[in-house]
C-alpha positions as CSV (number, residue, x, y, z in Angstrom):
1,D,-17.4,44.6,-61.6
2,N,-20.1,46.3,-63.7
3,G,-19.5,49.6,-62.0
4,P,-19.5,53.0,-63.8
5,W,-16.6,53.9,-66.1
6,V,-13.9,55.9,-64.4
7,L,-10.8,57.7,-65.5
8,D,-8.6,56.7,-62.5
9,S,-6.5,53.6,-62.9
10,V,-6.3,53.0,-59.1
11,F,-9.2,51.0,-57.6
12,S,-10.0,50.9,-53.9
13,N,-12.3,48.7,-51.9
14,V,-11.6,45.6,-54.1
15,T,-11.7,42.8,-51.5
16,G,-12.5,39.2,-51.1
17,C,-11.4,36.3,-53.3
18,E,-14.5,36.2,-55.5
19,D,-13.9,36.8,-59.2
20,H,-13.7,40.4,-60.2
21,V,-14.0,41.8,-63.7
22,L,-11.9,44.7,-65.0
23,K,-13.0,46.3,-68.3
24,V,-10.9,48.9,-70.2
25,R,-11.8,51.0,-73.2
26,E,-10.6,54.1,-75.0
27,L,-11.8,57.4,-73.5
28,S,-14.0,58.1,-76.5
29,G,-15.7,54.8,-76.1
30,C,-15.1,53.9,-79.8
31,S,-12.6,51.0,-79.1
32,N,-13.0,47.4,-78.3
33,I,-13.4,46.7,-74.6
34,G,-10.7,44.7,-73.0
35,V,-11.8,42.4,-70.2
36,V,-9.7,40.7,-67.5
37,E,-11.1,38.5,-64.7
38,F,-9.1,38.3,-61.5
39,R,-9.4,37.1,-57.9
40,I,-8.0,38.4,-54.6
41,L,-7.3,36.1,-51.7
42,E,-7.0,38.0,-48.5
43,Y,-5.2,36.9,-45.3
44,P,-4.4,39.0,-42.3
45,R,-0.8,39.7,-41.3
46,F,-1.4,39.1,-37.6
47,F,-4.0,37.8,-35.1
48,T,-4.5,38.0,-31.4
49,P,-6.0,34.9,-29.8
50,N,-6.2,36.5,-26.3
51,G,-9.9,36.0,-25.4
52,D,-11.1,39.6,-26.2
53,G,-13.4,38.4,-29.0
54,E,-11.4,40.2,-31.8
55,N,-9.0,38.5,-34.2
56,E,-9.2,35.3,-32.2
57,F,-8.5,33.1,-35.3
58,F,-6.2,33.3,-38.3
59,R,-8.3,32.7,-41.3
60,G,-8.6,34.4,-44.6
61,T,-11.3,35.3,-47.1
62,A,-11.6,32.4,-49.4
63,V,-14.9,32.4,-51.4
64,G,-15.5,30.9,-54.8
65,I,-12.6,28.4,-54.7
66,K,-12.5,24.6,-54.6
67,D,-10.2,22.0,-53.0
68,Y,-9.1,24.5,-50.4
69,E,-6.3,23.6,-47.9
70,L,-4.6,26.0,-45.4
71,I,-1.5,24.8,-43.6
72,I,0.3,26.8,-40.9
73,F,3.9,26.0,-39.9
74,N,6.2,27.2,-37.1
75,R,9.7,28.3,-37.8
76,W,11.0,24.7,-37.6
77,G,8.6,23.5,-40.2
78,E,6.2,21.8,-37.8
79,V,2.6,21.8,-38.9
80,M,0.6,23.8,-36.4
81,F,-2.7,23.8,-38.1
82,K,-4.3,22.2,-41.2
83,S,-7.8,22.6,-42.6
84,T,-9.8,22.1,-45.8
85,D,-12.6,24.3,-44.5
86,P,-12.2,27.9,-45.6
87,T,-14.4,29.1,-42.7
88,E,-12.3,27.4,-40.1
89,G,-9.3,29.3,-38.6
90,W,-6.3,28.6,-36.5
91,D,-6.8,29.4,-32.8
92,G,-3.1,29.9,-32.0
93,N,-2.6,26.5,-30.3
94,H,-0.3,23.6,-30.9
95,P,-1.9,20.5,-32.3
96,N,-1.6,19.1,-28.7
97,G,-3.8,22.0,-27.4
98,K,-1.1,24.1,-25.7
99,E,-0.8,27.8,-26.5
100,A,1.7,28.5,-29.3
101,V,4.3,31.1,-28.4
102,E,4.1,34.7,-29.8
103,G,6.0,35.1,-33.0
104,V,6.1,34.7,-36.8
105,Y,4.5,31.7,-38.5
106,S,4.3,30.7,-42.2
107,W,1.2,29.7,-44.0
108,S,0.3,28.2,-47.4
109,V,-3.0,27.9,-49.2
110,F,-3.5,25.4,-51.9
111,A,-6.8,25.6,-53.9
112,K,-8.4,25.5,-57.3
113,G,-10.2,28.3,-59.0
114,Q,-13.5,28.2,-60.8
115,N,-11.9,26.8,-63.9
116,D,-9.8,24.3,-61.9
117,E,-6.7,26.5,-62.3
118,P,-4.3,25.8,-59.4
119,I,-3.9,28.5,-56.8
120,L,-0.9,28.7,-54.4
121,K,-0.6,31.5,-51.9
122,K,2.0,31.8,-49.2
123,G,2.7,34.3,-46.5
124,Q,3.7,35.0,-42.9
125,L,1.6,35.9,-39.9
126,T,2.5,37.2,-36.5
127,L,0.7,35.8,-33.4
128,F,0.3,38.3,-30.6
129,R,-1.2,37.4,-27.2
């Protein structure tokens, strides 16, 4: 991301789902520079909609993508939450408004990247009250 050249091949603090740029060159600097662009979509592994003001919603970091859709399912495949707004998150309730039980839920994100490449990301989350 246009930072200084480093010798270490492990990078920390690379977050968000914006495009990142990784450049590689020979130590002497005399080689061609290889360039790779990549994106990271981040989603938490748990959330706690318990009224304390922290982790009240399940939502990820989804910046710089198009045609976003997040769907959350319970273990029986019932859709618990669906949104096309990347800033909106699930509040831990059933679609009928009742609190969902603590436990593990599955989620899927469907989107398109900057060049209309399809993005599919899936995972599981745990709801704690």
